[in-house]
C-alpha positions in Angstrom: 92.8 112.6 111.1 93.8 111.6 108.1 90.5 110.1 106.4 90.5 107.2 103.7 89.7 109.4 101.0 92.8 111.5 102.5 95.1 108.4 102.4 93.4 107.3 98.7 94.3 110.2 97.1 98.2 110.3 98.3 98.0 106.8 96.9 97.1 108.0 93.8 99.4 110.9 94.3 102.2 108.6 94.5 101.3 106.5 92.0 101.0 110.3 89.4 104.6 109.4 90.6 105.8 106.3 90.3 103.9 106.9 86.6 106.2 109.2 85.5 109.7 108.2 86.8 109.3 104.5 85.1 110.6 104.2 81.6 109.6 100.6 80.8 105.5 101.0 79.1 103.8 98.5 81.3 104.8 100.2 84.5 103.5 103.2 83.2 100.4 101.8 82.4 100.0 99.7 85.8 100.7 103.5 87.7 98.5 105.3 85.6 95.1 102.0 86.4 96.2 102.1 90.0 95.9 106.1 90.0 92.7 106.4 87.8 91.2 103.5 90.4 92.1 105.3 93.6 91.0 108.9 92.2 88.1 106.5 91.4 87.8 105.5 94.7 88.2 108.6 96.6 85.0 110.5 94.3 82.7 107.7 94.8 83.0 108.0 98.4 79.4 109.7 99.5 77.7 109.4 95.9 77.1 106.2 97.6 79.1 104.1 94.6 81.0 101.3 94.3 84.3 101.7 93.3 85.9 100.1 90.2 88.7 100.5 93.5 86.7 98.6 95.3 84.7 96.2 93.3 88.7 95.7 92.1 89.8 94.4 96.2 86.9 92.5 96.7 87.4 90.3 93.3 90.8 90.2 94.6 89.6 87.6 98.0 
């Protein structure tokens, strides 16, 4: 069974791949930022910290 951490890690990998394929600088930056947020979320889990992704998602609601 796939966990939330697995999902966010896969999303980070996908964002990194999209960043490498992008030719528009703004898109590259956005993909790297999203990958960073996903990885923050992966590594903040279990430590009692709220990741930037969690905060970003909460703020958008």
